[in-house]
Every structure is written in structure tokens, then in C-alpha cells.
N, C-alpha and C positions, 0 to 999 in steps of 0.2 A: 661783282655781276658774273655769274655762272652762266658761260656761253653754251655748254652743253644742255642747259635748260632754258635757253631763250628761244625767243620768236623774234628773227632778225628780218629787217627789210634793207637791201643794199641797191643804191641806184648806180646805173652804169654798169652794170655786171654782165655786159657782153664780151668785155676784152680787158686786157691789162691788169691793173690793180683791182679793180672792181670785180672781175672776174676769180681772181686770186682770192680776195676776201670771202666772197660768196661760197667758194668750193671748199675753204678751210673751215667756214662755220659749218657747213654741211659735214665735213669731217669730224668735227668736235661733236655732233649729233644735236646742233640746233635746228629747228625749223626756219627755212629761209624762203622770202620772196626776193627773186632775182628779178630787178627791172632794167628796162631799157626803152627808147624811143623805138626801137625795132627788136621786138621780143623774138621775132623768128632767129635773130642770130644769137640768143643765149642758149647755150648747151651745157647746163649744169645738172647730171644725174641728182636726183633727190632734192631739186628746189623747186617751188612753184613760180612760175614766170608770169610777170604781169607787164604790161604795156605802160610806159610811164614816161612822160616829157615835163621834166621839172619847172620847165619856163611857161607851162600852159596850165591854167587855174583849174580848169576843169578837170584834166589828166591828174592833178595832183589831188583834187578833191575826190575822183574814182578811187585811186589807189588808198587813201586814207579810209574810204568807205569798204573796200575789200579787204584790207588787212588789219580790222580791228583788234586783232590778238599780239600785235607788235609790241616788244617792249625794248628791241633795240633798233635803233636807226643809224644806218650808215649813210651818209652823204658824201659820196663818192664822185657822181656825174659831174661832169663840167667841161665846158668848152675852154680848149686851151689856145685859140687862136687870138687875134686881136692886133698883132703886130706892135707897132711904136703908137705912142699917145700924141706925139706933134704930128707925125706925117702918117699916121694910119689913118684906114677908111671908119668914118664915125659909126656907121652901122656896125662894123666887126667890134669897135671898143664896147658899143652897148651891148653886143651879143655876150660878149666875155663876162661882162659886169653882171648881165641878166642871169646868166647861169650860175657862176661861181657865187655871188653875192646873194640876188633876189630869190633864185632857184633855190637854194639852200635854205634861205629863210622863209620860203614859201612851204617848203617840205617841214621845216621845224614848227611853224605856226599850225600846219594841217594836223601833225602827229602828237604834239605835246599834250593835248588832252588824252589822247588815247595811251601814250606812256605813264600819264599820272593815273589813270583809271586801273592801270596794270600794274600799280604798285611802285612807280616812278622811273624805272627802267634808266636806260643810256643812250647818248647821241655820240657818235664818233663822226667828226668832220675831217675829211680828209683835205688839208690844205697843201702847202707846198714850201720848200725854202725859199723860193721865188718871192715870197711875202716879205723878205728881209735882204735879200740882195738879186739883182738883176742884171740882164745883159742886153744889148742893143739888138732890136728886133723881138723882144719879149717883155717890152714895159707895161702893155695895157695888161697883160695875164698877171704882171707881177703886182700892179696896183689891184686887181680883183682880188687877188689872193691875199694881200695887205687888210683889205676890207672884210673878208672873209674872216681873218684873224681876229679882227676886233668885234664882229659879229659874235664869233664863237666865245669870247670873253664877257660879252654882253650877256648873251644868252645862258652862260653858266650862272650869273650872279642872278639872273631872273627866275631860272628855274630849281635852284637850289631849296627853297622852301617846299617844292613838290617831292624832292628826293630824286631827282633825275641827275645823273652823273652825265657831264659834258665834258668830252675830251677832244683835244687838237691833235691830229697826226699831222707831223710836218716832216715828210720826206724830201729830200733833194734831188737825186737822180736815179730814175727808174728806168730800167732797160726794156722800156714799151717801143712800139714802132713809131709813135709819136715823136717821143723824143729822139731816137736816133735818127730819124728823117730830120728833124729840126738841126740837129746837131750838124748833120753832113751839109744840108743847105747853107747854112752860115759859118761852116768850116771851124766850128767850136770842138776843142779836145775834150773828151769825156775821161777823167781819171779813173781807172778800174777799181781802184780801192773804195771810192765812193759811188759805185754804180750797183743799184741793188738788182737782183732777180726779184719779179713780182711775187712769186710764190713764196720766197724766204721772208721778205719784207712783211707780206700779210699775216704770216704764222708768228713772226717777233712782234709785229704791232698790236696783233689780238691778244696774245700774252698779257703784253703791258696795259691793255684796255681791260681785259678781265681783272686784272690786278687793281684798277681803279686810280689809274696814273691820269692827270689832267692834261698833260702835254707829254707827246711820245716823239723824241726828235733823233735823228741819226746823228753821226759825228759832224758831218757838214752842215746840218741846220743848228746844231750847238754852236759851231765857229760862227756862224752868220748871226745869230742871236746874240754873240757875246759882242758884236761891234755895235749893236744898237745902246742907245742911251736910256738909262732908267727902265730895263725891261727885268731887273732881277736877273740878270746873266749869271751870277754866281751860283745860282741855283743849280 
């Protein structure tokens, strides 16, 4: 997948990693649809901004109708709250699953025909090392990301005969305001050697995505995956 020739749609492009991914795609020469629930917050010169709420079926349908030339779909938007599974609010737990799992699935279902029509294309799902290891206060989000990892593996299998590349990006710690605030609230140490600048991470991940890798893992995610049974962690 040559990204300088691609037409990409990035969800959650108003800040953090989504902003960095969309910005780097523009730098590479791609046509970029930068989407967010509040499009007025997106400031990426060279990108076409669309309103998109991945948990709203009508909004997803409208985006698919507006961006019929897309051949790269980057599913980055995600609700990162939810709290704990046993003691958290059920509405928050449902919201984190609705965003990370059902929202991602809705986008793939809506854009899979577009990708196939445009030659197969590629999908990049932004997951999290939390899919494989979690901490108190974050278990609902971790469960949602685990589900999204399973979704990604299933979709890769289902779309293989259409020629669609499906890649999982699994970063661990990204120096976003959301993470820094969570760590401060819960008094969690953040090892600097594992903490990524969003722009650096986006650049590295897109290089690997362009090269056709199925999973893009940082060092911390590799260590987390190696603790799982039956995952082929030696790869």
C-alpha cells in the first residue's frame, strides 16, 4: 500500500494519535478525510474535514457516502473511559464497548465495499497494549480493546479474499493528555522509555503499515503479548 497515492479516512482526527496520523498522511502526499464528532476542532491543513460519530449509524452512513474514493481506513476514534468492570457504571462500560468494538465494526462494514471497489485497500485499527494487560481503574477499556483485537483478527480473515490488508496497531503508552491525566489521577508511574510522542509513533506506525505488516507492536506491547498463551508470541 503506497500511502502517497492513497485516499485515507482517519477517525478521531481532532487530537492525539488521530491528529498525528492524519497530519503525517497529508505530509506523505495522501488525500485525507480527517473526521471527528466535532469537526470544528480539526485543524489539519490539506485535509478534508468531515463530521463523524462512529457510534451513530446515520453518521457512519453519511461518511461512507461522502468518501467513496477511500482506499485506506484508519479506525482510531475511541472512548477511553469506562472505569472498572465490577464497580463501574454500566452506561460507561457500554459506551466504551460501543465506541471501541461496535463503532469500529460499523466503520468496517460501511467501508468494506468501498475498499473492495477501489482495489482492496487497507484497514488500520488502532488498538492498545491494554488489550493484553490492564490496571485497576481501566479494566472496562482493556476488555473493549481485547474485543477489538479479536474483531481485527476476524475481519482480516473475512476480507482476505477481497484483497484488503487489515493491520492492528498496538501501542502501549502514548503521551496524550488523556493518558497523562489518568496516570496522575491514579498515581501511576509512566516509564519514559515506553512513553511515545504521538507524532513519532504515527510516523513509525505508518511506515510499518505501508510495508504491509499485520501487527505493529512497540516493545511494551511485545512484552505483554508474550505473556499470553497460544498467541504465537515468539513471532
